C-alpha positions as CSV (number, residue, x, y, z in Angstrom):
1,M,-18.5,8.7,-1.2
2,E,-17.6,12.4,-1.3
3,R,-14.5,11.6,0.9
4,E,-13.4,8.9,-1.5
5,K,-13.7,11.4,-4.5
6,N,-11.6,13.9,-2.6
7,I,-8.9,11.3,-2.0
8,A,-8.9,10.5,-5.7
9,L,-8.5,14.2,-6.6
10,E,-5.7,14.6,-4.0
11,F,-3.7,11.9,-5.7
12,D,-4.5,13.1,-9.2
13,D,-2.6,16.2,-8.1
14,F,0.1,14.2,-6.2
15,S,0.7,12.0,-9.3
16,K,2.8,14.7,-11.0
17,N,5.9,14.0,-9.0
18,Y,4.8,11.0,-7.1
19,T,8.0,8.9,-6.8
20,N,10.3,11.9,-5.8
21,D,7.7,13.1,-3.4
22,M,7.3,9.7,-1.8
23,I,11.1,9.4,-1.4
24,G,11.3,12.8,0.2
25,C,8.2,12.4,2.3
26,V,8.1,8.8,3.5
27,P,11.0,7.5,5.7
28,H,12.5,4.3,4.4
29,Y,10.4,4.5,1.2
30,L,12.8,2.7,-1.1
31,Q,13.5,0.0,1.4
32,L,9.8,-0.6,1.9
33,V,9.1,-0.7,-1.8
34,S,12.0,-3.1,-2.5
35,S,10.7,-5.4,0.2
36,F,7.9,-6.6,-2.0
37,E,10.2,-8.6,-4.2
38,K,13.2,-8.9,-1.8
39,H,11.3,-10.8,0.9
40,L,9.2,-13.1,-1.1
41,P,10.1,-16.8,-0.8
42,K,12.7,-17.8,-3.3
43,N,10.6,-20.6,-4.8
44,F,7.4,-18.4,-5.0
45,R,6.2,-17.9,-8.5
46,P,2.9,-16.1,-8.6
47,N,0.8,-16.3,-11.8
48,S,-1.8,-13.8,-10.8
49,I,-1.1,-10.6,-8.9
50,L,-3.4,-7.9,-7.5
51,D,-2.1,-4.4,-6.6
52,L,-4.5,-2.5,-4.3
53,G,-4.1,1.2,-4.4
54,C,-1.4,0.9,-7.1
55,G,-0.5,4.6,-7.3
56,N,1.9,5.1,-10.2
57,G,2.9,1.5,-10.2
58,N,6.0,1.5,-8.0
59,I,5.1,-1.8,-6.3
60,T,4.2,-3.5,-9.6
61,A,7.4,-2.2,-11.1
62,Q,9.3,-4.1,-8.4
63,L,7.5,-7.4,-9.3
64,I,7.5,-7.3,-13.1
65,P,11.2,-8.1,-13.6
66,S,10.9,-11.3,-11.5
67,F,7.4,-12.2,-12.8
68,P,7.0,-10.8,-16.3
69,N,4.6,-13.4,-17.5
70,A,2.1,-13.1,-14.6
71,T,-1.3,-11.4,-15.0
72,Y,-1.7,-8.2,-13.0
73,T,-4.8,-6.4,-11.8
74,L,-4.1,-2.8,-10.7
75,V,-6.7,-0.9,-8.7
76,D,-6.6,2.8,-7.9
77,A,-9.2,5.6,-7.4
78,S,-7.0,8.2,-9.2
79,T,-7.5,8.4,-13.0
80,Q,-4.1,10.1,-13.3
81,M,-2.4,7.2,-11.5
82,I,-4.0,4.6,-13.6
83,D,-2.9,6.5,-16.8
84,L,0.7,6.6,-15.5
85,C,0.5,2.8,-15.1
86,R,-1.0,2.2,-18.5
87,N,1.9,4.1,-20.1
88,Q,4.5,2.3,-18.0
89,F,3.2,-1.3,-18.3
90,K,1.7,-1.4,-21.8
91,D,3.9,-4.4,-22.8
92,Y,2.5,-6.6,-20.0
93,N,-0.7,-8.5,-19.2
94,I,-2.4,-6.0,-17.0
95,T,-6.0,-5.2,-16.2
96,Y,-7.0,-1.9,-14.6
97,S,-9.8,-1.0,-12.3
98,N,-10.2,2.8,-11.8
99,K,-12.1,2.7,-8.5
100,Y,-11.5,3.0,-4.7
101,F,-10.3,-0.4,-3.6
102,K,-13.0,-0.7,-1.0
103,D,-15.5,-0.9,-4.0
104,F,-13.4,-3.5,-5.8
105,I,-15.0,-6.9,-6.2
106,F,-12.7,-9.6,-4.8
107,N,-13.2,-12.8,-6.7
108,S,-12.7,-15.9,-4.5
109,E,-9.4,-17.8,-4.7
110,S,-8.2,-15.8,-7.8
111,Y,-4.8,-14.5,-6.8
112,D,-1.4,-15.9,-5.9
113,L,-0.1,-12.5,-4.6
114,I,-2.0,-9.5,-3.3
115,V,0.1,-6.3,-2.6
116,A,-0.8,-3.0,-1.0
117,G,1.7,-0.2,-0.7
118,F,0.8,2.8,1.4
119,S,-2.9,2.5,0.6
120,L,-4.8,0.8,3.4
121,H,-4.1,3.6,5.9
122,H,-7.2,5.3,4.3
123,C,-9.3,2.6,5.9
124,D,-10.5,2.8,9.4
125,N,-10.2,-0.2,11.8
126,L,-13.4,-1.9,10.8
127,E,-12.7,-1.3,7.1
128,K,-9.3,-2.9,7.4
129,Q,-10.7,-5.9,9.1
130,S,-13.2,-6.3,6.3
131,I,-10.6,-5.8,3.6
132,F,-8.3,-8.4,5.3
133,K,-11.1,-11.0,5.1
134,K,-11.8,-10.2,1.5
135,I,-8.0,-10.5,0.7
136,Y,-7.8,-13.9,2.5
137,A,-10.8,-15.2,0.5
138,A,-9.4,-13.8,-2.8
139,L,-6.0,-15.6,-2.3
140,K,-5.4,-19.1,-3.6
141,K,-4.1,-21.6,-1.0
142,G,-0.5,-20.8,-0.4
143,G,-1.0,-17.3,-1.7
144,I,0.7,-14.3,-0.1
145,F,-0.6,-10.9,1.1
146,A,2.3,-8.3,1.2
147,Y,1.6,-4.9,2.7
148,C,3.6,-1.9,3.7
149,D,2.5,1.3,5.4
150,L,2.8,3.5,8.5
151,M,1.3,1.3,11.2
152,I,0.8,3.4,14.4
153,N,-2.5,4.5,15.8
154,K,-2.9,8.3,16.3
155,T,-3.6,7.7,19.9
156,N,-0.4,5.7,20.5
157,P,1.9,7.4,23.1
158,D,4.7,7.2,20.5
159,H,2.7,9.1,17.9
160,P,3.7,12.7,18.8
161,L,7.4,11.8,18.7
162,L,6.9,10.0,15.3
163,L,5.3,13.2,14.0
164,E,8.3,15.3,15.2
165,E,10.8,12.9,13.5
166,W,8.7,12.7,10.4
167,K,8.5,16.5,10.1
168,K,12.3,16.7,10.4
169,F,12.7,14.1,7.6
170,V,10.3,15.9,5.2
171,N,11.8,19.3,5.8
172,K,15.3,18.1,4.9
173,S,14.0,17.4,1.4
174,F,11.5,20.3,1.3
175,P,12.9,23.1,3.5
176,D,10.2,25.7,2.8
177,G,7.8,23.7,4.9
178,E,5.0,23.7,2.3
179,K,5.2,20.0,1.6
180,W,5.0,19.1,5.3
181,N,2.0,21.4,5.7
182,W,0.2,19.8,2.8
183,M,1.0,16.3,4.1
184,Q,-0.3,17.1,7.6
185,E,-3.6,18.5,6.1
186,H,-3.9,15.2,4.1
187,Y,-2.9,13.1,7.1
188,E,-5.5,14.7,9.4
189,A,-8.3,14.6,6.8
190,F,-7.8,11.2,5.2
191,D,-5.3,8.9,7.0
192,K,-6.4,6.4,9.6
193,P,-3.3,4.3,10.5
194,S,-3.6,1.4,12.9
195,D,-1.0,-0.2,15.1
196,Y,0.7,-3.1,13.5
197,Q,0.1,-5.3,16.6
198,E,-3.7,-4.8,16.1
199,Q,-3.4,-5.5,12.5
200,L,-1.6,-8.8,13.2
201,E,-4.6,-9.9,15.3
202,W,-7.0,-8.8,12.5
203,L,-5.0,-10.8,10.0
204,K,-5.2,-13.9,12.2
205,G,-8.9,-13.3,12.6
206,A,-9.3,-13.2,8.8
207,G,-7.6,-16.7,8.7
208,F,-3.9,-16.0,8.2
209,Q,-1.6,-18.0,10.4
210,N,1.9,-17.5,8.9
211,I,2.6,-13.8,9.3
212,Q,6.0,-12.3,9.2
213,I,7.4,-8.7,9.5
214,P,10.7,-8.6,7.5
215,F,11.0,-4.8,7.9
216,N,9.9,-2.5,10.7
217,K,11.5,0.9,11.6
218,E,9.8,3.5,13.7
219,Y,6.4,2.0,12.8
220,W,7.1,2.0,9.0
221,V,6.3,-1.6,8.4
222,Y,6.4,-4.2,5.7
223,L,4.6,-7.5,6.5
224,Q,3.7,-10.7,4.7
225,A,0.9,-13.1,5.4
226,V,0.5,-16.5,3.8
227,K,-2.9,-18.3,3.3
């Protein structure tokens, strides 16, 4: 529980310049975020949407122009992030849950679309498998789980090279090196990324059969799974 409180506090602080920091710190960030609306089936019209680890609402902001009448549930452990979302989306039908998404109660067959942008890497392998099963059960038939993140295990032989390229990317935006140092401290303390090949198997194990990866560059991945 203490670790989860620490994550919430980390993102309370990170919330101050969240979008600019993410653009400067996460390769392909804008392409990954835009994928949540861009790659949905053209005839897909979700009425109920769940955003797990919503942050400041960048994923939900991609969806609202296309689905303004849907009901949204936004979940995040950071009070500051939830407050940012409340201010941004006050004209829409949105429910907020200020808790770590592992503690969120997933109601059975309640959502047409469940999204998670750069949040599930805080879960270890067993936690991800458990979350995928909960997500599958919470989706209505034909519902979609859409998910983007860094998807490479820290033991993967490609991981050291990824870190080198990632550091170069961050230091172009923040040349003093302080941002990269902060990110690496956070990454080592809190982040538990898993290879996307493993996650595909876990999604299948949860019940998903139709799984697609519309975007994948250097292990920065966006995937969709249909119930």
